[in-house]
C-alpha beads as a LAMMPS data file, in Angstrom:
LAMMPS data file: protein, C-alpha beads

178 atoms
177 bonds

1 atom types
1 bond types

-500.0 500.0 xlo xhi
-500.0 500.0 ylo yhi
-500.0 500.0 zlo zhi

Masses

1 110.0

Atoms # bond

1 1 1 360.719 -398.665 25.690
2 1 1 361.292 -401.944 27.124
3 1 1 362.189 -400.495 30.394
4 1 1 359.022 -398.525 30.316
5 1 1 356.788 -401.600 29.579
6 1 1 358.892 -403.663 32.230
7 1 1 357.930 -401.031 34.798
8 1 1 354.382 -400.874 33.799
9 1 1 353.947 -404.729 34.229
10 1 1 355.660 -404.533 37.730
11 1 1 353.492 -401.527 38.975
12 1 1 350.409 -403.901 37.735
13 1 1 351.863 -407.018 39.355
14 1 1 352.738 -405.234 42.595
15 1 1 349.069 -403.791 42.666
16 1 1 347.238 -407.015 41.898
17 1 1 349.248 -408.671 44.439
18 1 1 348.477 -406.128 47.078
19 1 1 344.961 -406.207 46.151
20 1 1 344.329 -409.907 46.428
21 1 1 344.275 -410.564 50.510
22 1 1 344.960 -414.293 50.389
23 1 1 346.425 -416.885 47.823
24 1 1 345.123 -420.016 47.330
25 1 1 345.597 -423.101 49.783
26 1 1 346.586 -425.938 47.819
27 1 1 348.742 -426.062 45.233
28 1 1 347.065 -426.344 42.081
29 1 1 343.685 -424.725 43.361
30 1 1 342.111 -421.278 43.103
31 1 1 340.594 -419.288 45.874
32 1 1 337.484 -417.061 44.765
33 1 1 338.872 -413.597 45.578
34 1 1 335.977 -411.539 44.114
35 1 1 333.475 -410.734 41.415
36 1 1 334.574 -407.723 39.855
37 1 1 331.839 -405.459 37.291
38 1 1 332.539 -403.706 34.473
39 1 1 330.558 -400.571 35.085
40 1 1 329.946 -397.186 33.132
41 1 1 329.737 -395.041 35.549
42 1 1 332.083 -395.483 38.965
43 1 1 330.519 -392.609 40.778
44 1 1 326.833 -394.171 40.510
45 1 1 328.084 -397.656 41.135
46 1 1 329.887 -396.214 44.413
47 1 1 326.681 -394.899 45.566
48 1 1 324.860 -398.064 45.245
49 1 1 327.289 -400.499 46.363
50 1 1 328.091 -398.276 49.612
51 1 1 325.094 -396.605 50.493
52 1 1 322.409 -399.305 49.287
53 1 1 324.173 -402.474 49.824
54 1 1 326.277 -400.854 52.698
55 1 1 329.799 -402.246 51.565
56 1 1 332.993 -400.858 52.554
57 1 1 335.133 -399.068 50.156
58 1 1 338.584 -400.945 50.608
59 1 1 340.292 -399.570 47.826
60 1 1 339.621 -395.796 46.642
61 1 1 338.833 -395.365 42.750
62 1 1 342.268 -395.131 40.941
63 1 1 343.448 -395.429 37.463
64 1 1 345.523 -398.217 36.422
65 1 1 348.621 -397.932 34.091
66 1 1 347.643 -398.596 30.341
67 1 1 347.600 -402.233 29.735
68 1 1 346.204 -403.819 26.307
69 1 1 344.427 -406.700 27.224
70 1 1 342.579 -408.021 23.992
71 1 1 341.529 -411.147 25.498
72 1 1 339.002 -408.785 27.810
73 1 1 337.990 -406.273 25.130
74 1 1 340.072 -403.123 25.884
75 1 1 343.104 -401.648 24.152
76 1 1 345.978 -400.017 25.318
77 1 1 344.349 -396.760 24.641
78 1 1 341.542 -397.352 27.271
79 1 1 341.245 -395.759 30.403
80 1 1 340.760 -398.385 33.513
81 1 1 339.717 -397.120 36.750
82 1 1 339.552 -399.449 39.742
83 1 1 337.636 -399.771 42.846
84 1 1 337.332 -402.255 45.316
85 1 1 334.831 -402.949 48.173
86 1 1 333.753 -405.553 50.790
87 1 1 330.725 -406.409 52.389
88 1 1 330.422 -406.444 56.078
89 1 1 330.814 -410.618 56.517
90 1 1 334.091 -409.961 53.761
91 1 1 332.813 -410.820 50.505
92 1 1 334.669 -408.998 47.788
93 1 1 333.977 -406.786 44.627
94 1 1 335.692 -405.147 42.277
95 1 1 334.411 -402.124 39.936
96 1 1 336.057 -401.602 36.701
97 1 1 335.160 -398.388 34.652
98 1 1 336.329 -398.792 31.248
99 1 1 336.393 -395.706 29.012
100 1 1 337.858 -396.526 25.562
101 1 1 336.047 -395.272 22.237
102 1 1 333.694 -398.052 20.709
103 1 1 333.495 -399.991 23.953
104 1 1 330.233 -402.063 23.718
105 1 1 327.343 -402.202 26.098
106 1 1 325.849 -405.229 27.018
107 1 1 321.949 -404.867 26.998
108 1 1 321.598 -405.476 30.451
109 1 1 318.722 -402.656 30.767
110 1 1 316.635 -404.385 27.922
111 1 1 317.276 -408.019 29.031
112 1 1 318.686 -408.164 32.444
113 1 1 318.902 -412.148 31.993
114 1 1 320.499 -414.179 29.175
115 1 1 323.115 -416.939 28.555
116 1 1 326.132 -416.003 29.974
117 1 1 324.534 -413.534 32.433
118 1 1 325.094 -413.692 36.165
119 1 1 322.707 -412.920 39.172
120 1 1 324.633 -411.929 42.595
121 1 1 322.774 -413.591 45.706
122 1 1 322.944 -411.528 48.669
123 1 1 321.762 -413.163 52.259
124 1 1 320.249 -409.949 54.269
125 1 1 319.775 -409.499 57.755
126 1 1 317.052 -406.611 58.331
127 1 1 315.491 -406.488 54.571
128 1 1 313.345 -403.954 55.343
129 1 1 316.081 -401.489 55.868
130 1 1 317.685 -402.677 52.771
131 1 1 314.447 -402.311 50.737
132 1 1 313.553 -398.937 51.818
133 1 1 317.504 -397.855 50.627
134 1 1 316.933 -399.800 47.388
135 1 1 313.563 -397.910 46.760
136 1 1 315.232 -394.287 47.811
137 1 1 317.862 -395.273 45.075
138 1 1 315.008 -396.557 42.258
139 1 1 317.207 -400.031 42.467
140 1 1 314.063 -402.184 42.958
141 1 1 313.635 -404.588 40.067
142 1 1 311.292 -406.945 42.354
143 1 1 309.353 -405.487 45.297
144 1 1 310.353 -407.174 48.477
145 1 1 307.675 -410.359 49.276
146 1 1 307.696 -413.994 49.928
147 1 1 309.578 -416.080 47.875
148 1 1 307.747 -418.828 45.935
149 1 1 308.505 -421.501 48.636
150 1 1 307.283 -419.403 51.083
151 1 1 310.653 -419.790 53.228
152 1 1 312.111 -416.499 52.781
153 1 1 311.569 -412.766 52.076
154 1 1 313.075 -411.780 48.717
155 1 1 313.550 -408.962 46.387
156 1 1 315.447 -408.365 43.203
157 1 1 317.599 -405.120 42.867
158 1 1 319.426 -403.768 40.001
159 1 1 322.757 -401.873 40.058
160 1 1 323.342 -398.799 38.100
161 1 1 325.391 -400.830 35.782
162 1 1 322.289 -403.145 34.950
163 1 1 323.454 -406.307 36.998
164 1 1 320.994 -407.966 39.007
165 1 1 320.947 -408.884 42.570
166 1 1 318.927 -411.200 44.244
167 1 1 318.304 -410.413 48.111
168 1 1 316.943 -412.950 50.604
169 1 1 316.026 -413.369 54.502
170 1 1 315.201 -416.626 55.965
171 1 1 312.073 -416.055 58.187
172 1 1 312.658 -416.630 61.777
173 1 1 311.285 -420.041 62.112
174 1 1 313.235 -421.657 59.293
175 1 1 316.747 -423.487 59.331
176 1 1 319.514 -422.280 56.933
177 1 1 319.142 -423.387 53.658
178 1 1 321.378 -425.976 52.376

Bonds

1 1 1 2
2 1 2 3
3 1 3 4
4 1 4 5
5 1 5 6
6 1 6 7
7 1 7 8
8 1 8 9
9 1 9 10
10 1 10 11
11 1 11 12
12 1 12 13
13 1 13 14
14 1 14 15
15 1 15 16
16 1 16 17
17 1 17 18
18 1 18 19
19 1 19 20
20 1 20 21
21 1 21 22
22 1 22 23
23 1 23 24
24 1 24 25
25 1 25 26
26 1 26 27
27 1 27 28
28 1 28 29
29 1 29 30
30 1 30 31
31 1 31 32
32 1 32 33
33 1 33 34
34 1 34 35
35 1 35 36
36 1 36 37
37 1 37 38
38 1 38 39
39 1 39 40
40 1 40 41
41 1 41 42
42 1 42 43
43 1 43 44
44 1 44 45
45 1 45 46
46 1 46 47
47 1 47 48
48 1 48 49
49 1 49 50
50 1 50 51
51 1 51 52
52 1 52 53
53 1 53 54
54 1 54 55
55 1 55 56
56 1 56 57
57 1 57 58
58 1 58 59
59 1 59 60
60 1 60 61
61 1 61 62
62 1 62 63
63 1 63 64
64 1 64 65
65 1 65 66
66 1 66 67
67 1 67 68
68 1 68 69
69 1 69 70
70 1 70 71
71 1 71 72
72 1 72 73
73 1 73 74
74 1 74 75
75 1 75 76
76 1 76 77
77 1 77 78
78 1 78 79
79 1 79 80
80 1 80 81
81 1 81 82
82 1 82 83
83 1 83 84
84 1 84 85
85 1 85 86
86 1 86 87
87 1 87 88
88 1 88 89
89 1 89 90
90 1 90 91
91 1 91 92
92 1 92 93
93 1 93 94
94 1 94 95
95 1 95 96
96 1 96 97
97 1 97 98
98 1 98 99
99 1 99 100
100 1 100 101
101 1 101 102
102 1 102 103
103 1 103 104
104 1 104 105
105 1 105 106
106 1 106 107
107 1 107 108
108 1 108 109
109 1 109 110
110 1 110 111
111 1 111 112
112 1 112 113
113 1 113 114
114 1 114 115
115 1 115 116
116 1 116 117
117 1 117 118
118 1 118 119
119 1 119 120
120 1 120 121
121 1 121 122
122 1 122 123
123 1 123 124
124 1 124 125
125 1 125 126
126 1 126 127
127 1 127 128
128 1 128 129
129 1 129 130
130 1 130 131
131 1 131 132
132 1 132 133
133 1 133 134
134 1 134 135
135 1 135 136
136 1 136 137
137 1 137 138
138 1 138 139
139 1 139 140
140 1 140 141
141 1 141 142
142 1 142 143
143 1 143 144
144 1 144 145
145 1 145 146
146 1 146 147
147 1 147 148
148 1 148 149
149 1 149 150
150 1 150 151
151 1 151 152
152 1 152 153
153 1 153 154
154 1 154 155
155 1 155 156
156 1 156 157
157 1 157 158
158 1 158 159
159 1 159 160
160 1 160 161
161 1 161 162
162 1 162 163
163 1 163 164
164 1 164 165
165 1 165 166
166 1 166 167
167 1 167 168
168 1 168 169
169 1 169 170
170 1 170 171
171 1 171 172
172 1 172 173
173 1 173 174
174 1 174 175
175 1 175 176
176 1 176 177
177 1 177 178
């Protein structure tokens, strides 16, 4: 049993090290690597992130070895599937599908924002093309239009997992934001 546990820990550690492309540069610091979204349906989420947002798939969805993690809300009986994607400019995102009886749903459909929620902000190039793909996917939460400041075009999308994305593109006459 102990050898089996050590083997699982070794496999998970090897996977995590290989999935992290670069370590922190200075001792005592941490480098942001990616945001990982817990999703209910891996296939739907992959379609959104690959076809609407046009992220590249770095790691095909793969089932992780059983590993209890009470701090994150799942048990050793949970089935975890992980995939990793990357935007054209290198931003990383992980998708984690968790299948576990009784695993709770956040009420993102009913309340897309609340204390503790996250909005993923993206800068677009050719926001009109992205808007068309999002419309076709039924992912538009707020249609494309001018921001309140009038400095950029903006829209809000909702991913299949319910997460909100703000997408904006600066108007050609404006400098980059601070």
